[in-house]
PDB file of N, H, CA, C and O in Angstrom:
ATOM      1  N   UNK A   1       0.852  -1.165   0.000  1.00  0.00           N
ATOM      2  CA  UNK A   1       0.000   0.000   0.000  1.00  0.00           C
ATOM      3  C   UNK A   1       0.903   1.235   0.000  1.00  0.00           C
ATOM      4  O   UNK A   1       1.898   1.285   0.723  1.00  0.00           O
ATOM      5  N   UNK A   2       0.558   2.198  -0.792  1.00  0.00           N
ATOM      6  H   UNK A   2      -0.250   2.157  -1.380  1.00  0.00           H
ATOM      7  CA  UNK A   2       1.326   3.441  -0.856  1.00  0.00           C
ATOM      8  C   UNK A   2       0.659   4.507   0.009  1.00  0.00           C
ATOM      9  O   UNK A   2      -0.494   4.368   0.418  1.00  0.00           O
ATOM     10  N   UNK A   3       1.410   5.572   0.277  1.00  0.00           N
ATOM     11  H   UNK A   3       2.346   5.685  -0.055  1.00  0.00           H
ATOM     12  CA  UNK A   3       0.867   6.676   1.054  1.00  0.00           C
ATOM     13  C   UNK A   3      -0.311   7.324   0.323  1.00  0.00           C
ATOM     14  O   UNK A   3      -1.284   7.733   0.955  1.00  0.00           O
ATOM     15  N   UNK A   4      -0.224   7.416  -0.997  1.00  0.00           N
ATOM     16  H   UNK A   4       0.567   7.083  -1.511  1.00  0.00           H
ATOM     17  CA  UNK A   4      -1.313   8.008  -1.780  1.00  0.00           C
ATOM     18  C   UNK A   4      -2.593   7.171  -1.674  1.00  0.00           C
ATOM     19  O   UNK A   4      -3.680   7.725  -1.512  1.00  0.00           O
ATOM     20  N   UNK A   5      -2.470   5.838  -1.765  1.00  0.00           N
ATOM     21  H   UNK A   5      -1.587   5.388  -1.897  1.00  0.00           H
ATOM     22  CA  UNK A   5      -3.671   5.000  -1.670  1.00  0.00           C
ATOM     23  C   UNK A   5      -4.243   5.029  -0.249  1.00  0.00           C
ATOM     24  O   UNK A   5      -5.461   4.985  -0.075  1.00  0.00           O
ATOM     25  N   UNK A   6      -3.379   5.101   0.762  1.00  0.00           N
ATOM     26  H   UNK A   6      -2.390   5.136   0.621  1.00  0.00           H
ATOM     27  CA  UNK A   6      -3.854   5.218   2.133  1.00  0.00           C
ATOM     28  C   UNK A   6      -4.609   6.537   2.323  1.00  0.00           C
ATOM     29  O   UNK A   6      -5.664   6.565   2.955  1.00  0.00           O
ATOM     30  N   UNK A   7      -4.072   7.614   1.782  1.00  0.00           N
ATOM     31  H   UNK A   7      -3.214   7.591   1.268  1.00  0.00           H
ATOM     32  CA  UNK A   7      -4.737   8.924   1.888  1.00  0.00           C
ATOM     33  C   UNK A   7      -6.103   8.920   1.212  1.00  0.00           C
ATOM     34  O   UNK A   7      -7.057   9.497   1.734  1.00  0.00           O
ATOM     35  N   UNK A   8      -6.202   8.271   0.049  1.00  0.00           N
ATOM     36  H   UNK A   8      -5.427   7.803  -0.376  1.00  0.00           H
ATOM     37  CA  UNK A   8      -7.496   8.190  -0.642  1.00  0.00           C
ATOM     38  C   UNK A   8      -8.504   7.389   0.176  1.00  0.00           C
ATOM     39  O   UNK A   8      -9.673   7.765   0.264  1.00  0.00           O
ATOM     40  N   UNK A   9      -8.052   6.280   0.779  1.00  0.00           N
ATOM     41  H   UNK A   9      -7.102   5.975   0.707  1.00  0.00           H
ATOM     42  CA  UNK A   9      -8.931   5.457   1.596  1.00  0.00           C
ATOM     43  C   UNK A   9      -9.393   6.233   2.827  1.00  0.00           C
ATOM     44  O   UNK A   9     -10.572   6.190   3.181  1.00  0.00           O
ATOM     45  N   UNK A  10      -8.472   6.942   3.481  1.00  0.00           N
ATOM     46  H   UNK A  10      -7.515   6.977   3.194  1.00  0.00           H
ATOM     47  CA  UNK A  10      -8.838   7.739   4.649  1.00  0.00           C
ATOM     48  C   UNK A  10      -9.852   8.813   4.283  1.00  0.00           C
ATOM     49  O   UNK A  10     -10.779   9.079   5.049  1.00  0.00           O
ATOM     50  N   UNK A  11      -9.683   9.431   3.119  1.00  0.00           N
ATOM     51  H   UNK A  11      -8.930   9.215   2.497  1.00  0.00           H
ATOM     52  CA  UNK A  11     -10.595  10.489   2.682  1.00  0.00           C
ATOM     53  C   UNK A  11     -12.019   9.957   2.504  1.00  0.00           C
ATOM     54  O   UNK A  11     -12.986  10.681   2.738  1.00  0.00           O
ATOM     55  N   UNK A  12     -12.146   8.707   2.093  1.00  0.00           N
ATOM     56  H   UNK A  12     -11.361   8.119   1.902  1.00  0.00           H
ATOM     57  CA  UNK A  12     -13.464   8.100   1.910  1.00  0.00           C
ATOM     58  C   UNK A  12     -14.088   7.648   3.230  1.00  0.00           C
ATOM     59  O   UNK A  12     -15.304   7.731   3.402  1.00  0.00           O
ATOM     60  N   UNK A  13     -13.255   7.169   4.166  1.00  0.00           N
ATOM     61  H   UNK A  13     -12.267   7.103   4.026  1.00  0.00           H
ATOM     62  CA  UNK A  13     -13.780   6.502   5.351  1.00  0.00           C
ATOM     63  C   UNK A  13     -13.765   7.327   6.632  1.00  0.00           C
ATOM     64  O   UNK A  13     -14.553   7.059   7.539  1.00  0.00           O
ATOM     65  N   UNK A  14     -12.892   8.321   6.728  1.00  0.00           N
ATOM     66  H   UNK A  14     -12.253   8.539   5.991  1.00  0.00           H
ATOM     67  CA  UNK A  14     -12.728   9.052   7.977  1.00  0.00           C
ATOM     68  C   UNK A  14     -13.237  10.487   7.861  1.00  0.00           C
ATOM     69  O   UNK A  14     -13.157  11.105   6.799  1.00  0.00           O
ATOM     70  N   UNK A  15     -13.752  10.995   8.952  1.00  0.00           N
ATOM     71  H   UNK A  15     -13.817  10.493   9.815  1.00  0.00           H
ATOM     72  CA  UNK A  15     -14.168  12.389   8.982  1.00  0.00           C
ATOM     73  C   UNK A  15     -12.935  13.288   8.936  1.00  0.00           C
ATOM     74  O   UNK A  15     -11.922  12.970   9.557  1.00  0.00           O
ATOM     75  N   UNK A  16     -13.002  14.382   8.225  1.00  0.00           N
ATOM     76  H   UNK A  16     -13.826  14.640   7.720  1.00  0.00           H
ATOM     77  CA  UNK A  16     -11.838  15.274   8.130  1.00  0.00           C
ATOM     78  C   UNK A  16     -11.737  16.194   9.355  1.00  0.00           C
ATOM     79  O   UNK A  16     -11.786  17.417   9.224  1.00  0.00           O
ATOM     80  N   UNK A  17     -11.598  15.605  10.529  1.00  0.00           N
ATOM     81  H   UNK A  17     -11.558  14.612  10.636  1.00  0.00           H
ATOM     82  CA  UNK A  17     -11.567  16.398  11.759  1.00  0.00           C
ATOM     83  C   UNK A  17     -10.224  17.099  11.955  1.00  0.00           C
ATOM     84  O   UNK A  17     -10.155  18.127  12.628  1.00  0.00           O
ATOM     85  N   UNK A  18      -9.176  16.558  11.382  1.00  0.00           N
ATOM     86  H   UNK A  18      -9.232  15.723  10.835  1.00  0.00           H
ATOM     87  CA  UNK A  18      -7.863  17.192  11.435  1.00  0.00           C
ATOM     88  C   UNK A  18      -7.022  16.652  10.295  1.00  0.00           C
ATOM     89  O   UNK A  18      -7.323  15.602   9.727  1.00  0.00           O
ATOM     90  N   UNK A  19      -5.975  17.376   9.969  1.00  0.00           N
ATOM     91  H   UNK A  19      -5.731  18.229  10.430  1.00  0.00           H
ATOM     92  CA  UNK A  19      -5.091  16.940   8.894  1.00  0.00           C
ATOM     93  C   UNK A  19      -4.184  15.824   9.401  1.00  0.00           C
ATOM     94  O   UNK A  19      -3.534  15.963  10.437  1.00  0.00           O
ATOM     95  N   UNK A  20      -4.145  14.748   8.682  1.00  0.00           N
ATOM     96  H   UNK A  20      -4.672  14.634   7.840  1.00  0.00           H
ATOM     97  CA  UNK A  20      -3.305  13.631   9.075  1.00  0.00           C
ATOM     98  C   UNK A  20      -1.893  13.825   8.538  1.00  0.00           C
ATOM     99  O   UNK A  20      -1.710  14.348   7.439  1.00  0.00           O
ATOM    100  N   UNK A  21      -0.898  13.405   9.308  1.00  0.00           N
ATOM    101  H   UNK A  21      -1.047  12.980  10.201  1.00  0.00           H
ATOM    102  CA  UNK A  21       0.482  13.574   8.837  1.00  0.00           C
ATOM    103  C   UNK A  21       0.758  12.674   7.633  1.00  0.00           C
ATOM    104  O   UNK A  21       0.254  11.553   7.564  1.00  0.00           O
ATOM    105  N   UNK A  22       1.542  13.154   6.704  1.00  0.00           N
ATOM    106  H   UNK A  22       1.952  14.065   6.759  1.00  0.00           H
ATOM    107  CA  UNK A  22       1.844  12.364   5.505  1.00  0.00           C
ATOM    108  C   UNK A  22       2.937  11.336   5.781  1.00  0.00           C
ATOM    109  O   UNK A  22       4.077  11.489   5.342  1.00  0.00           O
ATOM    110  N   UNK A  23       2.571  10.291   6.512  1.00  0.00           N
ATOM    111  H   UNK A  23       1.644  10.167   6.868  1.00  0.00           H
ATOM    112  CA  UNK A  23       3.542   9.263   6.857  1.00  0.00           C
ATOM    113  C   UNK A  23       2.876   7.894   6.773  1.00  0.00           C
ATOM    114  O   UNK A  23       1.715   7.729   7.150  1.00  0.00           O
ATOM    115  N   UNK A  24       3.618   6.929   6.279  1.00  0.00           N
ATOM    116  H   UNK A  24       4.560   7.063   5.972  1.00  0.00           H
ATOM    117  CA  UNK A  24       3.121   5.562   6.155  1.00  0.00           C
ATOM    118  C   UNK A  24       4.084   4.637   6.886  1.00  0.00           C
ATOM    119  O   UNK A  24       5.210   4.424   6.435  1.00  0.00           O
ATOM    120  N   UNK A  25       3.640   4.085   8.023  1.00  0.00           N
ATOM    121  H   UNK A  25       2.726   4.259   8.390  1.00  0.00           H
ATOM    122  CA  UNK A  25       4.472   3.149   8.754  1.00  0.00           C
ATOM    123  C   UNK A  25       4.360   1.782   8.101  1.00  0.00           C
ATOM    124  O   UNK A  25       3.261   1.308   7.812  1.00  0.00           O
ATOM    125  N   UNK A  26       5.504   1.155   7.872  1.00  0.00           N
ATOM    126  H   UNK A  26       6.396   1.540   8.107  1.00  0.00           H
ATOM    127  CA  UNK A  26       5.517  -0.113   7.156  1.00  0.00           C
ATOM    128  C   UNK A  26       5.921  -1.300   8.016  1.00  0.00           C
ATOM    129  O   UNK A  26       5.650  -2.448   7.664  1.00  0.00           O
ATOM    130  N   UNK A  27       6.575  -1.022   9.155  1.00  0.00           N
ATOM    131  H   UNK A  27       6.796  -0.089   9.440  1.00  0.00           H
ATOM    132  CA  UNK A  27       6.903  -2.120  10.065  1.00  0.00           C
ATOM    133  C   UNK A  27       7.182  -1.561  11.449  1.00  0.00           C
ATOM    134  O   UNK A  27       7.404  -0.363  11.625  1.00  0.00           O
ATOM    135  N   UNK A  28       7.167  -2.451  12.418  1.00  0.00           N
ATOM    136  H   UNK A  28       6.987  -3.424  12.275  1.00  0.00           H
ATOM    137  CA  UNK A  28       7.437  -2.044  13.778  1.00  0.00           C
ATOM    138  C   UNK A  28       8.104  -3.160  14.557  1.00  0.00           C
ATOM    139  O   UNK A  28       7.965  -4.339  14.232  1.00  0.00           O
ATOM    140  N   UNK A  29       8.833  -2.763  15.596  1.00  0.00           N
ATOM    141  H   UNK A  29       8.946  -1.805  15.860  1.00  0.00           H
ATOM    142  CA  UNK A  29       9.463  -3.742  16.481  1.00  0.00           C
ATOM    143  C   UNK A  29       9.700  -3.071  17.828  1.00  0.00           C
ATOM    144  O   UNK A  29      10.383  -2.050  17.916  1.00  0.00           O
ATOM    145  N   UNK A  30       9.131  -3.655  18.868  1.00  0.00           N
ATOM    146  H   UNK A  30       8.576  -4.485  18.796  1.00  0.00           H
ATOM    147  CA  UNK A  30       9.283  -3.065  20.194  1.00  0.00           C
ATOM    148  C   UNK A  30       8.656  -1.688  20.250  1.00  0.00           C
ATOM    149  O   UNK A  30       7.465  -1.531  19.985  1.00  0.00           O
ATOM    150  N   UNK A  31       9.461  -0.684  20.597  1.00  0.00           N
ATOM    151  H   UNK A  31      10.429  -0.812  20.812  1.00  0.00           H
ATOM    152  CA  UNK A  31       8.951   0.686  20.703  1.00  0.00           C
ATOM    153  C   UNK A  31       9.209   1.497  19.441  1.00  0.00           C
ATOM    154  O   UNK A  31       9.005   2.711  19.433  1.00  0.00           O
ATOM    155  N   UNK A  32       9.660   0.834  18.367  1.00  0.00           N
ATOM    156  H   UNK A  32       9.826  -0.152  18.373  1.00  0.00           H
ATOM    157  CA  UNK A  32      10.024   1.535  17.139  1.00  0.00           C
ATOM    158  C   UNK A  32       9.064   1.236  15.993  1.00  0.00           C
ATOM    159  O   UNK A  32       8.539   0.129  15.872  1.00  0.00           O
ATOM    160  N   UNK A  33       8.847   2.238  15.162  1.00  0.00           N
ATOM    161  H   UNK A  33       9.273   3.137  15.259  1.00  0.00           H
ATOM    162  CA  UNK A  33       8.152   2.085  13.891  1.00  0.00           C
ATOM    163  C   UNK A  33       9.072   2.613  12.803  1.00  0.00           C
ATOM    164  O   UNK A  33       9.847   3.540  13.037  1.00  0.00           O
ATOM    165  N   UNK A  34       8.988   2.018  11.599  1.00  0.00           N
ATOM    166  H   UNK A  34       8.359   1.265  11.409  1.00  0.00           H
ATOM    167  CA  UNK A  34       9.735   2.498  10.459  1.00  0.00           C
ATOM    168  C   UNK A  34       8.757   2.972   9.403  1.00  0.00           C
ATOM    169  O   UNK A  34       7.744   2.320   9.147  1.00  0.00           O
ATOM    170  N   UNK A  35       9.061   4.112   8.787  1.00  0.00           N
ATOM    171  H   UNK A  35       9.883   4.641   8.995  1.00  0.00           H
ATOM    172  CA  UNK A  35       8.191   4.620   7.731  1.00  0.00           C
ATOM    173  C   UNK A  35       8.644   4.081   6.382  1.00  0.00           C
ATOM    174  O   UNK A  35       9.634   3.355   6.292  1.00  0.00           O
ATOM    175  N   UNK A  36       7.919   4.437   5.349  1.00  0.00           N
ATOM    176  H   UNK A  36       7.114   5.027   5.423  1.00  0.00           H
ATOM    177  CA  UNK A  36       8.191   3.915   4.015  1.00  0.00           C
ATOM    178  C   UNK A  36       9.516   4.413   3.444  1.00  0.00           C
ATOM    179  O   UNK A  36       9.990   3.888   2.437  1.00  0.00           O
ATOM    180  N   UNK A  37      10.127   5.433   4.086  1.00  0.00           N
ATOM    181  H   UNK A  37       9.742   5.860   4.905  1.00  0.00           H
ATOM    182  CA  UNK A  37      11.430   5.939   3.646  1.00  0.00           C
ATOM    183  C   UNK A  37      12.574   5.342   4.454  1.00  0.00           C
ATOM    184  O   UNK A  37      13.738   5.678   4.233  1.00  0.00           O
ATOM    185  N   UNK A  38      12.240   4.442   5.404  1.00  0.00           N
ATOM    186  H   UNK A  38      11.295   4.168   5.583  1.00  0.00           H
ATOM    187  CA  UNK A  38      13.262   3.789   6.205  1.00  0.00           C
ATOM    188  C   UNK A  38      13.631   4.522   7.480  1.00  0.00           C
ATOM    189  O   UNK A  38      14.539   4.090   8.192  1.00  0.00           O
ATOM    190  N   UNK A  39      12.949   5.623   7.790  1.00  0.00           N
ATOM    191  H   UNK A  39      12.212   5.973   7.213  1.00  0.00           H
ATOM    192  CA  UNK A  39      13.233   6.360   9.019  1.00  0.00           C
ATOM    193  C   UNK A  39      12.613   5.644  10.212  1.00  0.00           C
ATOM    194  O   UNK A  39      11.463   5.208  10.161  1.00  0.00           O
ATOM    195  N   UNK A  40      13.388   5.529  11.285  1.00  0.00           N
ATOM    196  H   UNK A  40      14.322   5.883  11.327  1.00  0.00           H
ATOM    197  CA  UNK A  40      12.925   4.887  12.515  1.00  0.00           C
ATOM    198  C   UNK A  40      12.382   5.951  13.460  1.00  0.00           C
ATOM    199  O   UNK A  40      12.972   7.019  13.620  1.00  0.00           O
ATOM    200  N   UNK A  41      11.239   5.639  14.087  1.00  0.00           N
ATOM    201  H   UNK A  41      10.759   4.772  13.957  1.00  0.00           H
ATOM    202  CA  UNK A  41      10.583   6.550  15.012  1.00  0.00           C
ATOM    203  C   UNK A  41      10.327   5.802  16.320  1.00  0.00           C
ATOM    204  O   UNK A  41       9.866   4.661  16.304  1.00  0.00           O
ATOM    205  N   UNK A  42      10.622   6.439  17.442  1.00  0.00           N
ATOM    206  H   UNK A  42      10.997   7.366  17.455  1.00  0.00           H
ATOM    207  CA  UNK A  42      10.306   5.862  18.743  1.00  0.00           C
ATOM    208  C   UNK A  42       8.868   6.234  19.067  1.00  0.00           C
ATOM    209  O   UNK A  42       8.520   7.415  19.068  1.00  0.00           O
ATOM    210  N   UNK A  43       8.031   5.245  19.341  1.00  0.00           N
ATOM    211  H   UNK A  43       8.313   4.286  19.341  1.00  0.00           H
ATOM    212  CA  UNK A  43       6.620   5.512  19.623  1.00  0.00           C
ATOM    213  C   UNK A  43       6.268   5.366  21.090  1.00  0.00           C
ATOM    214  O   UNK A  43       5.152   5.690  21.495  1.00  0.00           O
ATOM    215  N   UNK A  44       7.200   4.884  21.886  1.00  0.00           N
ATOM    216  H   UNK A  44       8.107   4.620  21.557  1.00  0.00           H
ATOM    217  CA  UNK A  44       6.954   4.746  23.317  1.00  0.00           C
ATOM    218  C   UNK A  44       8.282   4.818  24.044  1.00  0.00           C
ATOM    219  O   UNK A  44       9.326   4.429  23.521  1.00  0.00           O
ATOM    220  N   UNK A  45       8.214   5.316  25.240  1.00  0.00           N
ATOM    221  H   UNK A  45       7.365   5.632  25.665  1.00  0.00           H
ATOM    222  CA  UNK A  45       9.390   5.345  26.088  1.00  0.00           C
ATOM    223  C   UNK A  45       9.110   4.530  27.329  1.00  0.00           C
ATOM    224  O   UNK A  45       7.956   4.262  27.661  1.00  0.00           O
ATOM    225  N   UNK A  46      10.150   4.142  28.002  1.00  0.00           N
ATOM    226  H   UNK A  46      11.088   4.359  27.732  1.00  0.00           H
ATOM    227  CA  UNK A  46      10.010   3.358  29.227  1.00  0.00           C
ATOM    228  C   UNK A  46       9.268   4.190  30.262  1.00  0.00           C
ATOM    229  O   UNK A  46       9.573   5.367  30.451  1.00  0.00           O
ATOM    230  N   UNK A  47       8.308   3.591  30.922  1.00  0.00           N
ATOM    231  H   UNK A  47       8.060   2.635  30.769  1.00  0.00           H
ATOM    232  CA  UNK A  47       7.586   4.249  32.004  1.00  0.00           C
ATOM    233  C   UNK A  47       8.112   3.675  33.303  1.00  0.00           C
ATOM    234  O   UNK A  47       8.079   2.462  33.507  1.00  0.00           O
ATOM    235  N   UNK A  48       8.597   4.539  34.187  1.00  0.00           N
ATOM    236  H   UNK A  48       8.624   5.525  34.022  1.00  0.00           H
ATOM    237  CA  UNK A  48       9.134   4.046  35.448  1.00  0.00           C
ATOM    238  C   UNK A  48       8.016   3.643  36.400  1.00  0.00           C
ATOM    239  O   UNK A  48       6.844   3.922  36.147  1.00  0.00           O
ATOM    240  N   UNK A  49       8.380   2.992  37.483  1.00  0.00           N
ATOM    241  H   UNK A  49       9.332   2.765  37.689  1.00  0.00           H
ATOM    242  CA  UNK A  49       7.376   2.457  38.401  1.00  0.00           C
ATOM    243  C   UNK A  49       6.548   3.562  39.053  1.00  0.00           C
ATOM    244  O   UNK A  49       5.371   3.350  39.345  1.00  0.00           O
ATOM    245  N   UNK A  50       7.135   4.739  39.289  1.00  0.00           N
ATOM    246  H   UNK A  50       8.091   4.912  39.052  1.00  0.00           H
ATOM    247  CA  UNK A  50       6.366   5.848  39.871  1.00  0.00           C
ATOM    248  C   UNK A  50       5.261   6.295  38.918  1.00  0.00           C
ATOM    249  O   UNK A  50       4.137   6.555  39.348  1.00  0.00           O
ATOM    250  N   UNK A  51       5.575   6.387  37.634  1.00  0.00           N
ATOM    251  H   UNK A  51       6.488   6.176  37.284  1.00  0.00           H
ATOM    252  CA  UNK A  51       4.573   6.776  36.651  1.00  0.00           C
ATOM    253  C   UNK A  51       3.474   5.741  36.548  1.00  0.00           C
ATOM    254  O   UNK A  51       2.299   6.089  36.433  1.00  0.00           O
ATOM    255  N   UNK A  52       3.849   4.461  36.588  1.00  0.00           N
ATOM    256  H   UNK A  52       4.804   4.178  36.682  1.00  0.00           H
ATOM    257  CA  UNK A  52       2.865   3.382  36.521  1.00  0.00           C
ATOM    258  C   UNK A  52       1.916   3.466  37.712  1.00  0.00           C
ATOM    259  O   UNK A  52       0.707   3.294  37.555  1.00  0.00           O
ATOM    260  N   UNK A  53       2.451   3.728  38.894  1.00  0.00           N
ATOM    261  H   UNK A  53       3.433   3.868  39.022  1.00  0.00           H
ATOM    262  CA  UNK A  53       1.608   3.847  40.085  1.00  0.00           C
ATOM    263  C   UNK A  53       0.688   5.057  39.960  1.00  0.00           C
ATOM    264  O   UNK A  53      -0.477   4.986  40.351  1.00  0.00           O
ATOM    265  N   UNK A  54       1.193   6.166  39.421  1.00  0.00           N
ATOM    266  H   UNK A  54       2.140   6.223  39.103  1.00  0.00           H
ATOM    267  CA  UNK A  54       0.362   7.358  39.237  1.00  0.00           C
ATOM    268  C   UNK A  54      -0.789   7.074  38.276  1.00  0.00           C
ATOM    269  O   UNK A  54      -1.911   7.526  38.504  1.00  0.00           O
ATOM    270  N   UNK A  55      -0.523   6.334  37.212  1.00  0.00           N
ATOM    271  H   UNK A  55       0.389   5.966  37.027  1.00  0.00           H
ATOM    272  CA  UNK A  55      -1.570   5.970  36.253  1.00  0.00           C
ATOM    273  C   UNK A  55      -2.641   5.135  36.945  1.00  0.00           C
ATOM    274  O   UNK A  55      -3.834   5.388  36.774  1.00  0.00           O
ATOM    275  N   UNK A  56      -2.218   4.135  37.731  1.00  0.00           N
ATOM    276  H   UNK A  56      -1.249   3.929  37.869  1.00  0.00           H
ATOM    277  CA  UNK A  56      -3.167   3.268  38.417  1.00  0.00           C
ATOM    278  C   UNK A  56      -4.006   4.041  39.430  1.00  0.00           C
ATOM    279  O   UNK A  56      -5.214   3.824  39.527  1.00  0.00           O
ATOM    280  N   UNK A  57      -3.372   4.949  40.191  1.00  0.00           N
ATOM    281  H   UNK A  57      -2.391   5.126  40.112  1.00  0.00           H
ATOM    282  CA  UNK A  57      -4.108   5.743  41.174  1.00  0.00           C
ATOM    283  C   UNK A  57      -5.119   6.663  40.498  1.00  0.00           C
ATOM    284  O   UNK A  57      -6.245   6.806  40.974  1.00  0.00           O
ATOM    285  N   UNK A  58      -4.724   7.281  39.398  1.00  0.00           N
ATOM    286  H   UNK A  58      -3.810   7.165  39.011  1.00  0.00           H
ATOM    287  CA  UNK A  58      -5.633   8.168  38.669  1.00  0.00           C
ATOM    288  C   UNK A  58      -6.795   7.380  38.100  1.00  0.00           C
ATOM    289  O   UNK A  58      -7.941   7.825  38.158  1.00  0.00           O
ATOM    290  N   UNK A  59      -6.505   6.213  37.549  1.00  0.00           N
ATOM    291  H   UNK A  59      -5.574   5.852  37.501  1.00  0.00           H
ATOM    292  CA  UNK A  59      -7.558   5.366  36.986  1.00  0.00           C
ATOM    293  C   UNK A  59      -8.531   4.929  38.076  1.00  0.00           C
ATOM    294  O   UNK A  59      -9.744   4.935  37.866  1.00  0.00           O
ATOM    295  N   UNK A  60      -8.007   4.551  39.233  1.00  0.00           N
ATOM    296  H   UNK A  60      -7.021   4.546  39.403  1.00  0.00           H
ATOM    297  CA  UNK A  60      -8.868   4.117  40.337  1.00  0.00           C
ATOM    298  C   UNK A  60      -9.733   5.267  40.844  1.00  0.00           C
ATOM    299  O   UNK A  60     -10.902   5.068  41.177  1.00  0.00           O
ATOM    300  N   UNK A  61      -9.162   6.463  40.903  1.00  0.00           N
ATOM    301  H   UNK A  61      -8.213   6.624  40.633  1.00  0.00           H
ATOM    302  CA  UNK A  61      -9.889   7.617  41.443  1.00  0.00           C
ATOM    303  C   UNK A  61     -10.927   8.166  40.475  1.00  0.00           C
ATOM    304  O   UNK A  61     -11.989   8.621  40.898  1.00  0.00           O
ATOM    305  N   UNK A  62     -10.633   8.127  39.194  1.00  0.00           N
ATOM    306  H   UNK A  62      -9.769   7.757  38.851  1.00  0.00           H
ATOM    307  CA  UNK A  62     -11.513   8.773  38.224  1.00  0.00           C
ATOM    308  C   UNK A  62     -12.197   7.796  37.281  1.00  0.00           C
ATOM    309  O   UNK A  62     -13.143   8.159  36.581  1.00  0.00           O
ATOM    310  N   UNK A  63     -11.721   6.561  37.262  1.00  0.00           N
ATOM    311  H   UNK A  63     -10.953   6.266  37.830  1.00  0.00           H
ATOM    312  CA  UNK A  63     -12.262   5.600  36.298  1.00  0.00           C
ATOM    313  C   UNK A  63     -11.728   5.848  34.900  1.00  0.00           C
ATOM    314  O   UNK A  63     -12.207   5.254  33.934  1.00  0.00           O
ATOM    315  N   UNK A  64     -10.736   6.724  34.788  1.00  0.00           N
ATOM    316  H   UNK A  64     -10.347   7.207  35.573  1.00  0.00           H
ATOM    317  CA  UNK A  64     -10.167   7.054  33.482  1.00  0.00           C
ATOM    318  C   UNK A  64      -8.650   6.947  33.548  1.00  0.00           C
ATOM    319  O   UNK A  64      -8.053   7.057  34.618  1.00  0.00           O
ATOM    320  N   UNK A  65      -8.050   6.735  32.414  1.00  0.00           N
ATOM    321  H   UNK A  65      -8.535   6.645  31.544  1.00  0.00           H
ATOM    322  CA  UNK A  65      -6.600   6.658  32.330  1.00  0.00           C
ATOM    323  C   UNK A  65      -6.015   8.046  32.147  1.00  0.00           C
ATOM    324  O   UNK A  65      -6.533   8.837  31.358  1.00  0.00           O
ATOM    325  N   UNK A  66      -4.955   8.348  32.856  1.00  0.00           N
ATOM    326  H   UNK A  66      -4.535   7.706  33.496  1.00  0.00           H
ATOM    327  CA  UNK A  66      -4.272   9.623  32.710  1.00  0.00           C
ATOM    328  C   UNK A  66      -3.047   9.419  31.826  1.00  0.00           C
ATOM    329  O   UNK A  66      -2.309   8.449  31.994  1.00  0.00           O
ATOM    330  N   UNK A  67      -2.836  10.326  30.897  1.00  0.00           N
ATOM    331  H   UNK A  67      -3.436  11.114  30.761  1.00  0.00           H
ATOM    332  CA  UNK A  67      -1.666  10.258  30.054  1.00  0.00           C
ATOM    333  C   UNK A  67      -0.474  10.783  30.823  1.00  0.00           C
ATOM    334  O   UNK A  67      -0.510  11.889  31.361  1.00  0.00           O
ATOM    335  N   UNK A  68       0.575   9.997  30.873  1.00  0.00           N
ATOM    336  H   UNK A  68       0.604   9.098  30.435  1.00  0.00           H
ATOM    337  CA  UNK A  68       1.801  10.398  31.553  1.00  0.00           C
ATOM    338  C   UNK A  68       2.937  10.261  30.562  1.00  0.00           C
ATOM    339  O   UNK A  68       3.108   9.211  29.942  1.00  0.00           O
ATOM    340  N   UNK A  69       3.709  11.314  30.414  1.00  0.00           N
ATOM    341  H   UNK A  69       3.571  12.167  30.917  1.00  0.00           H
ATOM    342  CA  UNK A  69       4.858  11.289  29.522  1.00  0.00           C
ATOM    343  C   UNK A  69       6.111  11.169  30.367  1.00  0.00           C
ATOM    344  O   UNK A  69       6.544  12.141  30.986  1.00  0.00           O
ATOM    345  N   UNK A  70       6.689   9.991  30.392  1.00  0.00           N
ATOM    346  H   UNK A  70       6.338   9.202  29.889  1.00  0.00           H
ATOM    347  CA  UNK A  70       7.880   9.738  31.190  1.00  0.00           C
ATOM    348  C   UNK A  70       9.104   9.757  30.294  1.00  0.00           C
ATOM    349  O   UNK A  70       9.057   9.327  29.141  1.00  0.00           O
ATOM    350  N   UNK A  71      10.170  10.247  30.825  1.00  0.00           N
ATOM    351  H   UNK A  71      10.209  10.596  31.761  1.00  0.00           H
ATOM    352  CA  UNK A  71      11.433  10.275  30.075  1.00  0.00           C
ATOM    353  C   UNK A  71      12.426   9.369  30.766  1.00  0.00           C
ATOM    354  O   UNK A  71      12.676   9.487  31.965  1.00  0.00           O
ATOM    355  N   UNK A  72      12.990   8.457  29.979  1.00  0.00           N
ATOM    356  H   UNK A  72      12.786   8.362  29.005  1.00  0.00           H
ATOM    357  CA  UNK A  72      13.946   7.483  30.543  1.00  0.00           C
ATOM    358  C   UNK A  72      15.260   8.145  30.852  1.00  0.00           C
ATOM    359  O   UNK A  72      16.184   7.487  31.330  1.00  0.00           O
TER     360      UNK A  72
END
């Protein structure tokens, strides 16, 4: 699948609520994704135990998950 064909499919199926980035991920491994040009992107970082506990406490208190951005 090419980026152009993906864009055409998205235009037919998805609401145009925001502009989507012109990127096509073709493979992934662990916390990495690679785009169709071979560039590697980190999609997740290690979450330390304090952040994990904060997520659990927030979820228990509110019934919702809190987004936490942790830096390794």
